[in-house]
N, C-alpha and C positions, 0 to 999 in steps of 0.2 A: 734607962736612956740609951739611945743608939750610940755606937762608938763614934768618937770624934772623927769627922772626915779629914783625910790627909790634905795638907796644903800643897797644891801643885806648883811647880816652878813656873816663873813667868819670864819670858814667854814659854808656853808649853811646846815641847818638841817630842815626838814619839821616839821611843827606842825600838828600832826595827830589828826583829830576829833575822839572823842571816839564814838564807836558804839551806846552806850546808849543815848548820847546827840543827835546824828543824828536820832536815832529811834524816839525820842520824837518829833523832828521837822517834821519827815515824817508822824507821826500819826495825826498831826494837819490838814492834808488834802491839804495843799498848801504850797508853799515856795516862798516868794518874791525874785526876782532876779533883781539886777540893776547893771549897769556898773558904778563903782565909781572910781574916781581918788584917789591917795594916800592922797591928801589933804582933801578928804571927799566930794568934789564937784562932782555932777553927770556929766558923760561924755556922756552916751547914755542910756536912760532908756530902760529896757527890760520888756515885759509884765510879769505879775505875772503868774507863771507856776504851774499849778495843778500837784500834785505829783501822778503820775501813772508810773509803771515801763516801761522802754524802753527796749525791748528785742532785743539783738544782737546775731547772731549765725554764726558760721562757716558755709560756704555753704553746707558742707557735713551733717549738722544737721538741715537743713531747713525743712525737713519733720517732725521733732519733734518740731521745733520752731513755725511753722504755727498754729497748734492747741493750743499751749501754749499761743501765742499772743491773740488768741480768748478767751481763758479761763481767762486771766488777763485783758482783755480790752485794750491792747496796739494797738493804731491806728496811731502810728508814721510813719508807712510805711518803706520804704527803708532808712536805716541809714548808712550802710557801702557799698561802692562799692569795691569789691575785684578785683581790677585791677592788671595787670601784665605788665612788660616791654616786649619788643620783645624777650628779652633773656629768658623770663619765670620767672625772678626774681619778687617777690611780690612788688606791688606798690598800696597798698590800700588807699582809701580816705574815710572820714567820714563826715557826716553833723553835724558840731559842735553845731548848734542851737538846734538840736533835743536832744542832750545829756547834754547840759549845765544846771547845777543845777538839774539834774534829777537822780532818782534812776535807775541805769542801771543793767540789768541782762545779762550776756554774757555766752552763751552756747559754751563751748570750747571743741573741738574734739581732743582727744589724739591719735585716731586711724590714722588720716590723717597726717602722718609724713611730707608730703610735704607742709602742711599748718602751721607747728608749729611756724616758725619764725614770720610770719605775725600776728598770733594770740598773741604771746608774745608781739610783738610791740604794738598791739592795747590795750592790758591790761595796758601797761606802759602809753600810751599817754592819755587814758581816765582819768587818775589821775592828769593830768596837761598838758595843751597845750597852746601855744601862738596863739593869733589871730592877725595877722599883721594888722597895720593901713592901711586904704585904700590908704593913700598917698604914700605907698611904692610900689604900683602897677607899677609905672613908672620905678622902678629899677629891676623889675621882682622878687620882694620880697627878695632882697639881703641885705638890710641895716637895717631892723627892729630890728634885735637882738642887734647889737652894738649900735644903736641909742636909743634903749628902746621904740621904737614906736610900741607897741603892748599891747593888753590886755591879762590877764592871766585867762584862763578858766579851768574848771574841772567839773566832775560829782558830785552829792551830796553824792552818795553811790554806791559802785561797788560790785556786787556779781558775782563771776566767778563760774559757774555751770559746773561740770565735771561729766557727766553721767557715763562714764567708764574711769578709770585711768589706762592707758595702762602699765606704768612701775611699777604697784603695787606689783608685785612679787619680785622685787629687793629692798626690804625694809631694808635689813641688810647685814652685811659683814661676809662672811665665808672665812676660809683659805683653799686654794686649792693647789694641787700638780699634776704634770704630772706623770702618771704611765709609766712603761716601754713600754707598747703598744701604748702610745701616747694619751690615754684617760685621762680625768680630774677626780679627786676624791677629795671630801671634807672630807674624813674619816681620812686623815693624819693630826694629831694634829700640826705638825711642818711645814705644807704647806707654801710655800714661795710666793704664789700669793693671792691677795685679790680681792673681788668683788668691783665694783663701785656701791654704793647703789642708783641707779637712781631714785627710788621712792622718796628718800629724796632730791636729788640734783635738780630734776625738780620742786618739791614743793618750794624749795628755790628760784629757778629762777622766778617762778610765783609770789612770795611774795616780790621780790626785790623792795626796795624803788624806786619811779618814778623819772624821770628826773627833775632836777632843772630848773627854768626859765633861758633861754639862755641870753648870752651877758650881757648888762648893767642892765637887770631886766625890768619888765613891767612898763608902764606908768599908767596902771589902772588894776583893778581886776573886774571880771565879776559877782561876787556874793556877794559883800559886806563883804567878809571875808579878813583876812590878807593874804598877798602874800604867807606866809609860810605854810598856812593851807593845809592839804591834806585830801581827802575824806576817810572815813572808807572803808575798803576792807575786803572781806571774800572769802575764797575758800570753795565751797560747793561740797562735794563728795557724790555720791550715792553708797552705799554698798562698802565702801573702804575695801580692803582685810586686811590690817593691819593699824590701826588708829594711834597708839601711835608714831611710827617712823615718820610719816608724820607731826603730830602735833609738835613733837620735832624739826623737820627740819626748821620750821618758827620761832623758838624761837629767840627773840631779834628784831623781826620786829613788825610792827604795824598790820600785817595781822592776821585775825582770821580764824581758821579752823573749819568747821562744817562737821561732817561725819554722815550722816543719813542712817539708815539701812532700806532696803526695805522689808526684810523678815517678820518683824512683820505686816507690811501693807498687804503683800500677805497672811499671815496666817489668818487675819481677813476676807479677801475675800474668801479664801478657805473654811473656816468654814461656811460661809454664803451660799455656794452652796447647792442645793437641794440633791445632792448625798452624802453629808458629812455623814459618818457612825456613828458619836458619839464617845465619849471618850473611851467607852468600846472596840470598835473594831479598833480604830485609832492608828497607830504607826508612829513615825517619826524616820528616820534613817539618820545619818550624816556619810559621807565617811571617816572621821577621827575625832580624839578627839578635834583638833583645832576648827573645825566647831561646835562641841558640846559646847565648851567653849563660842563661839561667840553667838550662837543662842539658846542654851538650855533654858535660862531664858525666852526668848520670847515665846518659845513653851509652857512652863508650864503656862505662864500668859495668852496667847491667846487661847490655846486649852484646858487647864486644864487637861492634861494627867498625869497619875501616872508615877512614876519614871521608872518602868520597861517597859514603852511604848515609851521611848525616848532612842534610841539606837545609837551606833557608831561602826565603824570598826577600828581596829588597823592598822596603816599604817607606813611604814618606807621608807625613801628616802636616797639613796646614789648616789651622782652625779645626773644623769638624770634618774636613775632607781627607780621605785616606786613598793613596794610590799605590798599587803594587806593580813592580816591574815583572813582566811575564817571562821570567827566567828563573832557573833553579841554580843555586850556588853552593859550593862546599869549601871548607877550609883547606888551604894548601900549605899552611905554615908561614905564609907571607903577610898575614893580617887581613882584616876585613876589606881593605882597599884593593887587594889583588887575589880574589878567590878563583877557584876553578868553577867550571859550569857543567852541569848534568844536562845532557841533550836528548836522552832517549831511555825508554824502559822496554823490557821484554815481558811476555805474557806470564812468566813464572815469578815475576817480582811482586812484592807486597809493600805498600807504602803506608806508614803510620803518621798522621798529622797530629801534632801536639801543641796545645796552648793552655794557659792557666784558666782563662774564662772566655766566654763569648756573649755578646749582647744580641746579635741577630744571626750569627752563623755565616754571614756573607764572606768574611775573610777565609773561613775554613773551607767552605764549598767552592770559593774561588781557587783555593789551593788544589782541591780535588780536580777541578776542571783543567787546571794547568798541567797537573801530573798526567792526566789521561790524554791530553793533547800531544804528549810526547811519547805515547805508547802506540804500538802497531794496531792497525784496524780501528782507529778512533779511541781505543783504550777503554771501551765500555765494559770489558771483561776483567780489567785489571783490578785486583782486590785492593781496596783502600779502607783503612780504619781511621777514625777520628777520636781523639781523646781530649776533653777539657776537664779540668778539676772542678770548675764551678759553671753551672749552666744558669746564667743570669737572665738572658732572654727578655730584658727590660721589665722583668717581673710581670709579664703580660701573657695571658693565655693565647691571645691572637698571634703573638710573636712566636710562641712555642709551636703553635699549629703550622705556621709558615715554615719554621725550621724543619718540621716533620715532612712537609711537602717537598722541600729541597732534598732531604735525605732520600725519600722514596724515588725522587726523580733521578737520583744517582744509580738506581738499580739495586738489586739484592746483594751485590758484592761490596756494598759500602755499609759499614757498621759504625755506629756512634756509641762511644763510651763516655760516661760522666759519673760524678758522685752525687750523693743525696745531701750535699752541703747546703743546697737551697731547695728545701722541700716544696716550696710554693710552686716551683716550675717542674722539678723532676718527678713529683707525684703524678703529673699529667702524662708521663711517658712510660709508666710501669708496664703497660700492656702493649707497647709498641715493639714488634718483633725485631726491628733493626737496631734497637736501642738496648744497651745494658747499663743499668744504674747500679753503681758499686756502692755498697754501704761503707761509711767511714767508721763504723762502730769498732771493729777490731783494731784499726789504725789508732783510734783514740785510746782504747783500753790499754794498749801496749805502751802508750807514751805519757798519759796524764793520770792514769788511775793505778 
């Protein structure tokens, strides 16, 4: 007869492993895994598993996952089969032996809305899953839960990597009202409608505690830990638009949030280029003061520029309308309300425009036009570079094509840099001579693997 299943405490609450203790175990280079009964006796030994990250990716991010696997030495092969029912509903399967007791890195795609549910489901199940006893095959796996004839498995550590966080712009709640013409405005203080802050709600969904063991509870555990233990989990964001609201959204859970900025990494590469003009001729421009607040310190640290070489444009937004003041400002040490103004450029100057993402490029190319209007002879020969961490471009090829037209219209001395965090758009630019698409593989390999 099978071992008597353990009685779980009610209400069931997971015992979550601390990231620090898990990290110590991972640094040892291996982790012994054994199937143990609750009484302590071995049920089925499992080979000692060397700790190397197992990389899982949404199918839409396989182009990014393949070189990342090579970079981190993951040779686990296919782990998830992204199957569907005839209806089109998701029916994924995963190789539990390949993830059991392993450090798992999951590349999650927030662009592919039709893949969202199956990705969320996989995040849940990796943190705890039943392995039915072979004896239940005769019942078509229908009795293992209520009889307790199953082992309980889980990964050792789970990192969910989100190269681009699609709902990032909806990080706060504004009050809205309908104007007489039917348009929305958030300028009315007493507005009766509120935003749904989906940047926060989706982060909360990702960090939701995993499923408890089903039915009577397992007859054994697959890693020598208590049944209640749950693996440490972290959400890793690349260049998150607003970090604090997302971090606050997971408060009260055991999930950790890591928000790593790509801009400092890019600045180091940009400075190393042979064409870098040096601090005396280099200027960095942000399309609004918010971007200056996020990245200004990194610019000063990485490039060593003086204060009057780090500029921003004043911008206001009412509803969907954005207005830019056609002037360039810099910090004088007196605060945002009393800045200095940059009024001219010389031919030897080089301007780098930086932002975290763009939908259409209008703000960025508006900045290029403003800079060149302040240069001698119309500024057509003034070198200008643009960098955005994420090329959103409304997830639309036509928008990407229009962005390329704007870039070409700026002449050959205007170059556009971005990353491959949104392959749907950046794959369209790989052959464009004025565009350089930077891979985030090395950036991720050094930080999450």
